[in-house]
C-alpha positions, -999 to +999 in steps of 0.1 A: +184-218+017+162-206+042+171-169+031+161-174-008+127-192+002+122-162+023+130-138-009+108-158-031+080-151-006+090-116-004+088-115-040+052-131-039+039-104-014+059-076-035+041-087-068+005-086-048+016-048-033+022-038-067-011-047-080-028-036-048-013-004-053-018+007-086-051-015-091-066-006-056-054+027-046-033+045-069-051+045-105-088+049-092-074+078-072-054+096-099-079+088-128-111+073-115-145+090-124-165+102-094-193+077-098-161+051-087-159+066-056-194+065-047-189+029-056-170+020-027-190+045-002-162+075-006-169+107-012-157+126-037-145+159-030-159+193-048-119+199-054-100+168-063-066+180-063-055+164-032-073+129-044-055+130-077-021+139-058-022+107-036-032+087-065-003+100-083+023+094-051+006+060-049+013+053-084+048+062-083+055+045-052+042+009-072+074+019-092+095+018-063+077-016-053+084-029-087+120-022-083+119-038-048+102-071-065+134-075-089+159-074-066+144-075-029+181-076-011+196-049-029+163-027-027+160-036+008+155+004+012+126+001-005+111-028+017+119-008+050+103+022+035+071-003+029+072-012+066+069+028+076+041+034+046+021+008+053+024+010+091+015+048+089-016+040+066-028+015+090-023+037+121-040+068+103-073+046+093-075+030+129-070+068+142-097+082+121-119+055+130-118+061+170-119+096+167-142+104+140-155+071+125-151+053+091-184+048+073-168+027+041-161-005+038-130+002+015-111+017+042-115-012+064-106-033+038-076-010+033-068-011+068-067-049+070-042-050+037-020-026+047-016-042+084-009-074+062+018-057+042+034-043+072+039-075+092+047-092+058+078-072+050+087-069+086+088-107+088+103-110+053+127-080+056+158-098+033+185-107+060+215-089+048+196-057+058+180-068+093 
């Protein structure tokens, strides 16, 4: 029964992760106009290739998270990947903040979200794959 409850909670976290990944990071970076970036205090580069590639990769990751949402136990490797993905994003943002500084509130919100997802995925890892 406990494993069933944890899997339900994990699916809720995964559903939130899919929405945030698509709406907050992937699609805006992939197809968002430069004016959208200024709203979030993010400078838009003269050559947006890396921003657009980031958006493409993150949008594709949302599909992997959706597969994990469909069956967290069968797709536990995606949950393990999510721990690494979100942990590295959190560490990167904190490192940049400590070394060169971060002016945009958007990055701090992203740091909080990625830290939350990392901890949540660690805590809710399907029991069969622990």
